[in-house]
C-alpha positions in Angstrom: 79.5 95.0 86.3 82.7 95.8 84.4 86.1 94.2 84.6 89.4 95.4 83.3 93.0 94.0 83.6 95.7 96.5 83.1 99.5 96.5 83.0 101.2 98.6 85.7 105.0 98.4 85.0 106.1 99.9 88.3 104.6 97.2 90.6 107.8 95.9 92.3 106.8 94.5 95.7 104.1 93.4 98.1 103.8 97.0 99.4 102.9 98.1 95.8 100.2 95.5 95.5 98.8 96.3 99.0 98.6 100.0 98.2 96.9 99.5 94.9 94.4 97.0 96.4 93.6 99.2 99.3 93.3 102.5 97.5 91.3 101.2 94.5 89.2 99.0 96.8 88.2 102.1 98.8 86.4 103.5 95.7 82.6 103.1 96.3 81.4 100.7 93.6 84.6 98.7 93.2 83.8 95.1 94.1 87.2 93.4 93.5 90.9 94.4 93.1 93.7 91.9 92.5 97.2 93.2 92.0 100.0 90.8 90.9 103.6 91.9 91.2 104.9 88.9 89.1 102.8 89.7 86.1 102.7 93.5 86.9 98.9 93.5 86.3 95.9 94.6 88.2 92.4 93.2 87.6 89.5 95.4 88.8 85.8 94.7 88.9 83.3 97.5 89.5 79.7 98.5 89.1 79.4 100.5 85.9 77.6 102.9 86.5 78.2 104.6 88.9 81.9 104.1 88.5 83.6 104.8 85.2 87.0 103.4 84.2 88.4 107.0 84.0 87.9 107.5 87.7 89.9 104.3 88.5 92.6 105.2 86.1 92.9 108.7 87.6 93.3 107.3 91.1 96.0 104.8 89.9 97.9 107.8 88.4 97.4 109.8 91.5 98.9 107.2 93.8 101.9 106.6 91.5 100.8 103.5 89.7 99.6 104.6 86.2 98.2 101.9 83.9 100.2 101.4 80.8 98.8 102.1 77.4 98.6 98.3 76.8 95.3 97.9 78.7 93.4 94.7 78.2 
């Protein structure tokens, strides 16, 4: 299991957090997604393998919520 918390500067509302949680949560192998609009962060847990961080980052970019360079 892998876990990563990333900054996503353009989280502005509940709709943003819902979209991120739904879209990322639909990836097979992702076990938990928690988006927080106040801290503008997303914490994701997934099974590694089969899922690699790059697949998750690509989806975040595709849906309009790219992770910032200051990943934790």
